[in-house]
C-alpha positions in Angstrom: 87.6 95.5 72.5 88.5 94.7 76.1 86.6 96.4 78.9 88.0 96.1 82.4 85.5 96.4 85.2 86.8 97.1 88.7 85.3 97.9 92.0 86.4 97.3 95.6 84.4 94.1 95.7 86.1 92.2 92.9 88.2 92.5 89.8 86.7 91.1 86.7 87.7 91.5 83.1 85.3 90.6 80.2 85.5 90.6 76.5 82.0 92.0 76.0 82.0 92.8 72.3 80.0 90.4 70.2 79.5 88.0 73.1 76.3 85.9 72.6 74.0 85.8 75.7 73.6 82.0 74.8 77.3 81.2 75.3 78.2 78.1 77.3 80.6 79.1 80.1 83.3 77.3 82.0 84.4 78.5 85.4 87.0 77.2 87.8 87.0 78.5 91.4 90.0 78.5 93.8 88.7 78.9 97.4 91.8 80.7 98.7 92.0 81.8 102.4 93.2 85.2 101.4 90.8 85.6 98.5 88.3 83.7 96.4 89.7 83.5 92.9 88.2 82.2 89.7 88.9 82.1 86.0 86.0 82.0 83.5 85.9 81.0 79.8 83.1 82.5 77.7 84.2 80.9 74.4 86.2 84.0 73.4 88.8 84.4 76.1 89.7 83.6 79.8 88.8 86.2 82.4 89.9 86.7 86.0 87.8 87.2 89.1 88.9 87.9 92.7 87.2 89.0 95.8 87.4 88.8 99.6 86.7 85.3 101.0 84.4 86.6 103.7 80.8 85.4 104.2 78.5 86.9 106.8 74.8 86.6 107.9 72.8 89.5 106.7 70.0 90.5 109.2 66.5 90.8 107.7 66.4 94.5 108.7 69.5 95.2 106.7 68.0 93.5 103.7 64.9 95.6 104.0 67.1 98.8 104.0 69.0 97.6 100.9 65.8 96.8 99.0 64.4 100.3 99.9 67.6 101.9 98.7 67.3 100.0 95.4 63.7 101.3 94.9 64.5 104.9 95.9 68.0 105.4 94.6 68.4 102.6 92.0 71.9 101.8 93.5 71.2 99.8 96.6 71.1 96.4 95.0 73.9 97.3 92.6 76.3 98.2 95.4 76.0 95.1 97.7 76.9 91.5 97.0 74.5 89.2 98.7 73.0 85.8 98.1 69.9 83.8 99.0 69.6 80.1 98.1 65.8 79.9 98.4 63.0 82.4 99.3 62.7 81.4 102.9 66.5 80.8 103.5 69.0 83.1 105.3 70.6 85.9 103.3 74.4 86.1 103.2 76.7 89.0 102.4 79.8 88.2 100.4 83.2 89.6 99.9 84.0 93.1 101.2 80.3 93.5 102.0 80.7 90.9 104.7 83.4 93.0 106.5 82.3 94.7 109.7 79.6 92.0 110.3 79.7 88.9 112.5 81.1 86.8 109.7 81.6 83.1 109.4 85.3 82.6 110.5 86.5 81.7 107.1 90.1 81.4 108.2 89.1 78.7 110.8 86.4 76.8 109.0 87.1 74.1 106.4 87.0 75.7 102.9 84.3 73.1 101.9 82.0 74.4 104.6 81.1 77.6 102.7 82.2 76.5 99.3 78.7 76.4 97.8 78.0 80.0 98.8 81.3 81.2 97.4 81.0 79.3 94.1 77.4 80.5 93.6 78.6 84.0 94.5 81.1 83.8 91.6 78.4 82.6 89.3 76.1 85.3 90.5 78.7 88.0 89.7 79.2 86.4 86.3 75.4 86.6 85.7 75.3 90.2 87.1 78.1 91.4 84.8 76.7 89.7 81.7 73.0 90.6 82.6 72.0 87.0 82.5 69.0 85.4 84.2 70.0 81.9 83.1 73.6 80.6 83.3 74.6 77.6 81.2 77.8 76.6 82.9 80.4 73.9 83.7 82.0 74.6 87.0 85.2 73.3 88.7 86.2 73.8 92.3 89.5 73.2 94.0 89.5 71.9 97.6 92.4 71.2 99.9 93.3 67.5 99.6 92.2 66.5 103.1 88.8 68.1 102.5 88.6 66.8 99.0 88.7 63.2 100.3 85.6 63.6 102.4 83.7 66.5 100.9 83.9 66.3 97.1 80.7 64.2 96.7 78.5 66.3 99.1 79.7 69.6 97.4 79.1 68.1 93.9 75.6 67.0 94.8 74.8 70.3 96.5 75.8 72.4 93.5 74.1 70.1 91.0 70.9 70.3 93.2 70.9 74.1 93.1 68.6 75.0 90.3 68.2 78.6 91.1 69.2 81.3 93.6 69.0 85.0 94.2 72.1 87.3 93.8 71.9 91.0 94.4 68.1 90.7 94.6 67.8 89.0 91.2 66.7 85.4 90.6 69.1 83.4 88.5 68.4 80.0 87.0 71.3 77.6 86.9 72.0 75.2 84.1 75.0 73.2 85.5 76.0 70.5 83.1 79.4 69.6 84.6 80.5 70.0 88.2 84.1 68.9 88.8 85.3 69.1 92.4 89.0 68.4 92.4 92.0 68.5 94.8 94.0 71.7 94.7 96.8 71.5 92.1 94.7 69.5 89.6 94.5 72.6 87.4 98.3 73.0 87.4 98.8 69.4 86.5 96.2 69.5 83.7 97.9 72.6 82.3 101.3 70.9 82.4 100.0 67.7 80.8 98.6 69.7 77.9 101.9 71.5 77.5 103.8 68.2 77.5 101.5 66.7 74.9 101.8 69.8 72.7 105.6 69.1 72.6 105.2 65.5 71.8 105.9 64.1 75.2 104.0 61.6 77.3 101.2 62.9 79.5 101.4 60.1 82.1 104.5 61.2 83.9 104.4 61.7 87.7 104.1 65.1 89.4 104.6 66.2 92.9 103.0 69.6 93.5 103.9 71.9 96.4 101.4 74.6 97.0 102.4 77.4 99.5 99.1 79.2 100.4 98.1 81.7 102.9 96.7 79.2 105.4 97.9 75.8 104.1 100.9 74.0 102.7 99.9 71.2 100.4 101.8 68.2 98.9 99.9 66.6 96.1 101.3 63.5 94.4 99.9 62.8 91.0 101.2 59.3 90.2 101.3 58.9 86.4 99.3 62.2 86.2 96.3 60.8 88.1 94.7 62.7 91.0 95.9 61.7 94.4 93.8 59.3 96.5 95.9 58.9 99.7 99.3 59.3 101.2 101.8 60.8 100.8 99.5 63.6 99.7 98.2 65.9 102.5 97.5 69.4 103.5 99.0 71.1 106.6 98.3 74.4 108.4 101.7 75.6 107.4 100.9 78.6 105.2 102.0 82.2 105.2 99.8 82.8 108.3 102.6 81.1 110.3 104.9 83.9 109.3 102.3 86.5 110.3 101.8 84.8 113.7 105.5 85.0 114.4 105.8 88.6 113.2 102.8 89.9 115.1 104.2 88.9 118.5 104.5 92.0 120.7 102.6 94.1 118.1 99.2 95.7 118.8 97.5 93.4 116.3 96.8 89.7 115.5 98.0 87.6 112.6 95.0 88.5 110.4 95.5 92.3 110.8 95.0 93.9 107.3 97.6 96.6 108.0 100.3 94.1 108.8 99.4 91.9 105.8 99.4 94.8 103.3 102.7 96.1 104.6 104.4 92.7 104.2 102.9 92.0 100.7 104.1 95.4 99.5 107.5 94.9 100.9 107.3 97.9 103.3 110.1 98.2 105.9 107.7 99.3 108.7 104.1 99.4 109.7 101.9 101.6 111.9 98.5 100.8 113.4 95.4 103.0 114.1 95.4 102.0 117.7 99.0 103.4 118.2 99.4 106.0 115.4 102.6 107.4 116.8 104.4 104.1 117.0 106.4 102.7 114.1 107.1 99.0 114.0 110.1 97.9 111.8 109.5 94.8 109.8 112.7 93.9 108.1 114.4 92.0 111.1 111.1 90.6 112.2 110.4 89.3 108.7 113.8 87.6 108.3 113.5 85.9 111.7 110.0 84.8 111.1 110.9 83.5 107.6 113.8 81.5 109.0 111.5 80.0 111.6 108.9 79.2 109.0 111.4 77.6 106.7 112.6 75.3 109.5 108.9 74.1 109.9 108.5 73.7 106.1 111.8 71.9 105.6 111.0 69.3 108.2 107.6 68.5 106.6 109.2 68.4 103.1 111.7 65.8 104.3 108.9 63.6 105.5 106.9 64.0 102.3 109.7 63.3 99.9 111.0 60.4 101.9 107.7 58.7 101.3 107.9 59.0 97.5 108.6 55.6 95.8 109.0 56.8 92.2 112.5 56.8 90.6 111.9 60.2 88.9 109.2 62.8 88.9 108.6 66.5 88.2 108.0 68.9 91.1 105.7 71.9 90.4 106.1 74.7 92.8 103.1 77.1 93.2 101.4 79.4 95.7 102.0 83.1 96.5 104.4 82.2 99.4 106.8 80.2 97.2 108.4 83.4 96.0 109.7 84.3 99.4 111.2 80.9 99.9 112.6 80.5 96.5 116.3 80.7 97.5 115.7 78.1 100.3 113.8 75.8 98.0 116.4 76.0 95.2 119.1 75.0 97.7 116.9 72.2 99.1 116.4 70.6 95.7 120.0 70.8 94.7 120.6 67.5 96.6 117.6 65.9 94.9 118.4 66.5 91.3 118.9 62.8 90.6 115.3 62.1 91.7 113.3 65.0 90.5 113.1 68.0 88.1 111.9 71.3 89.6 109.5 73.4 87.6 108.8 76.9 88.8 106.0 77.3 86.3 107.6 80.2 84.4 105.8 79.3 81.2 102.5 79.2 83.0 103.1 82.5 84.7 103.8 84.1 81.3 100.7 82.6 79.9 98.6 83.8 82.8 100.1 87.2 82.5 99.1 87.5 78.9 95.7 85.8 79.0 94.4 87.5 82.2 96.4 90.8 82.0 98.0 90.2 85.4 101.4 92.0 85.6 102.2 91.0 89.2 104.2 87.7 89.5 102.5 86.9 92.8 99.1 87.3 91.2 100.2 85.1 88.3 101.2 82.4 90.7 98.0 82.7 92.8 95.8 82.4 89.7 97.8 79.5 88.2 95.7 76.7 89.6 92.3 78.0 88.6 93.7 79.2 85.3 94.9 75.7 84.5 91.6 74.3 85.6 89.6 76.7 83.5 91.7 76.1 80.4 91.3 72.4 80.8 87.5 72.7 81.2 87.3 75.0 78.2 89.2 72.5 76.0 87.2 69.5 77.3 83.7 70.9 77.5 83.5 74.0 75.3 80.5 74.2 73.1 79.7 76.6 70.2 77.4 79.4 71.1 73.7 78.7 70.2 72.2 80.8 67.4 69.5 83.3 68.2 68.7 84.0 71.8 
């Protein structure tokens, strides 16, 4: 039996029937700029999680009110996602509950700066939904390449050193056995290596991964399937936000405006804003001009990256929610490079993600692909049988 649990804070699907509370879990977290995404294995299936990436300070006065609501109504703690790492530490609101507060500028900060709070928030939600006070878990985290080079050790040590924390007012004991902080795209490559091996191929082939994200464009070069350690791999601020910046010129909004973002994602031809309710702003021409401008920026960077590749033949994996809007440009771009590389649009992976996570949207399938591949790899590598009793 599948029970889908949804609220405005996150989407999370669990197979609850016959699940042992002593199961050993694997969870892989993608710290996206537009949303925090994770895929979790409970030994029965793989399950998707998504919430807003916002983090905000919660004043002590607000925490007092929430605790009083919990005592009087029984719903205060249930309705607000917040985390505290130790009894005397600050309290942070997470996800949609951080909206409307002076939040940490998550679009400007390095993803690694708040990674521990977001990862623990995902674990806290897992414990909340499964009614756990102790979580035996292996966790993986994807960082942008440039941050991975400098921050993977501090983040690993910080998570391993966190033995307990409070989530939604409930103390949770952590039992982290494996913490894997990897560069973005490692999940995709691990999935692809498993797929190749299943068909009798060699798993040491070389991959170049292009990840078109909301904030960043990343080029990750996995020589013989090994994670990148230096150039030509890098991450640039060339994500979908560049399109939004161009479109929002002369509009009564900025590039982070939720009305503009939603209108573009849904393919709407126009948008209106609360500040000017009588004014309609057409998007079609603006979007085409902004996309052409964006592609010029991307193409220039791709030329530099691929010119630095010194391998006779490799496979290019194309991922990220923005890749779909550039598909025609990318297909034309790689026509002249067919002698050097094979392009993989990850259609098989998207089909697998759609079935395993019940995600009908192609954009969502692409956006979840990296953490899905990472979670599947961790489940194959570290899965343990559930303990008897409990």
